[in-house]
N, C-alpha and C positions, 0 to 999 in steps of 0.2 A: 759744689757738691763733689765728694770723693767716692768712687766706687772701689771698695777694697775687695780683692779677689784672693782667696786663700790658695796657696800652692801646696796641694796635698789634701786628701780627704779622709785621713786616718784619725787615730785617737788624739794625737797632739793638735790636729786641726780643730777638733771639737773643744779642747781646752782653750785654745786661743780665741775661738769664737765666743765662748762663754766668758772669758776674761774681759774681752774688749767691746763686744757688741753693745752691752748696756750703756757704755760710757761715750759712744760716738757723738760728735757734735751734730747739731741739727742739720739735716740734709745729707749727711754722710751715711753710708750703709755698707754692709757686706752683700755683695750682689751674687756671689756664688763661689765655686771652687773649681780648681783644675786637678785632675788625677789621671795617672796613666794605668791604674788598676781598674778592677771591676766592683769595688765596694761603694755603693751609693751613699752619700752623706745622709740621705733621708732615713736610711736603716738605723741610724744612731739617734733619731728623734729630733733632727735639726731640719727645719724647713728651708733648705737652701739648695738651689739647683746646681748640678754639675754643668759647667760651661764648656766641657770638652777636656782633651788631654793637653799636655804641655808642648806637643810638637807643632801644632798648627794655630796656636792661640794668637789672635791679633788684638792687642790692648787698645782701648779707646783713650782719648786725650785726658780723661779724668780718672783713668784706672791706675791704682797703686796695688801692686802685688804684695802679699804678706807670706813670708817664708814659714810654712807650717809643717816642716819636715825636720826631725831631729838628727837624722843620720848625717854626719859631716860630709862624707863622699857624695851622698845624694844631694845635699844642699849645693855643693860645688857644681855638680853636673846640671842641676836645674837652673841655678843662677846664670850660668854661662849660656845655657840654651835660650832662656827667656829674655835676657838682656840683648842677645843677638837678634831677637825678634822684635825689639823695641820696648820690652817691658821695663818698668821702673818699680823698684821695691821700696816700700814704706819701712821706716823704723818705728816700732810701736813700744812705748814705755808704759807699763801699767801705773796708774795713779797711786797705787799703794806700794810701789817700789821706791827706793831712795837712791837718787843719782846725784853725786856731788856736782857742784857747779864747775869744778875743775876737771871732772872726768870727760873723756872723749870716746864717742862711739861711732862706728861707721854706718854705712847704708845696710838696709835689710836686717837690722838687728831687732830681736824680740826679747823684751825683759818682762818676766812674769811678776805676779804679786809678791810683795815682801822681799824681793831681791835687793841686793845692796851693791852699789858700785861706788867705791870709796874715793878718797882724795887722789887726784892725778892718776887714776887708773885709765887704761886704754883697752878698748875692745875693737877689733877689726870688723870688716864687713861680714854680714850674715852670722854673726855670733848669736848664740841662743843661750839665754839664762832662764832656766825654769824657776818655779816658785822657790823662794827662800835661798837661792844661790847667792854667793857673796864673792865679789872681787876686791881684795884688800887694796890698801894704799899703794900706789906706784906699780901695781901689777899690770901685766899685759897679756892679752888673749888674742891669738891670731885668727885670721880670716876663716870662717866656716866651722870653727870649733863650737862644741856644745857642752854646757855645764847643766847636768841634771839637778833635780831638786836637792837642796841643802848641801850642795858642794861649797867648800870653803877654801878659797885661794887667799893665803895670808899675804902680808906685805911684801912687795918686791918680786913676787912669783912671775915667771914668764911661761906661758903656754903657747906652743907653736900653732901652726896652721892645721886644720882638718883633724883636730884632736877630740876625743870624747871622754868625758869624766862622768862616771856613774853616780847614782844617788848617794850622798853622804861622803863622797871622797873628799880628802883634805890634802893640801899641798903646803908644806912648812915654809916659813919665810925665806925668801931668796932662792928657792929651789926652781929649776927649770924642768919643764915637760916638753919634749920634742914634737916636731911635726908628726902627725898621723898616729899618735899614741892612743892607747885604749887603757883607761884607768878604771878598774872595777869598783862596784859599789862598796862603800865603806873603807876603801884603801887609804892609807896614810903614806904619802910620798915624802921621804925624808932625805933623798939624794936625787941627783939629776937623772931623769928618764930619757934615754937616747931616742932618737927618731924611730918611730915604728914599734916601740916597745908596748907590750901588753902586761899590766901589772895588777896584782891583786893583794889583798890582806893588809895587815898592819904589823910591822912596817911593810910597805909595798914591795913586792918581789915577783919575779917570773915564776909561774907555776907550770 
């Protein structure tokens, strides 16, 4: 039996719970969530207890944590804190996602419904792919980065660590997006985005 514990109690945690709870194997369950804020999960209509915050949590031997936070910086902070406390993170792949047999994904990854990870693509630890996001052939996504819904990374794209791509963003073939970049919703990245850049519009540019 596996006890899955959501790390985060916000809106994305609700999505993950709704995506994965119905398809758990017999005996597995979501036993609760951790959150450092004051928004109880029950307020959103999910009968799931808060098990405390992330500072003092002691995982049991059958506990697997699920990264239910979309913010890349937040994911990095929480992953480092909880692994130092003995936590282990699950990688959850929705059964309606398509993952190539030649693709490689790290620990703590969450892949939502209808997402696509194509041939020889690589995703680092704690990467998040929301529904309908796509990583093209030979593309690479660095640790802690988040792809919102309908993001399209074309073939050979490289996305650095701790980057965030907003809904519907697109990166053209072979283009690189640096560490810590913020790519706005609907942006089309046509040339290299340097580390820490914030880009919007099509073609993507600083505003």
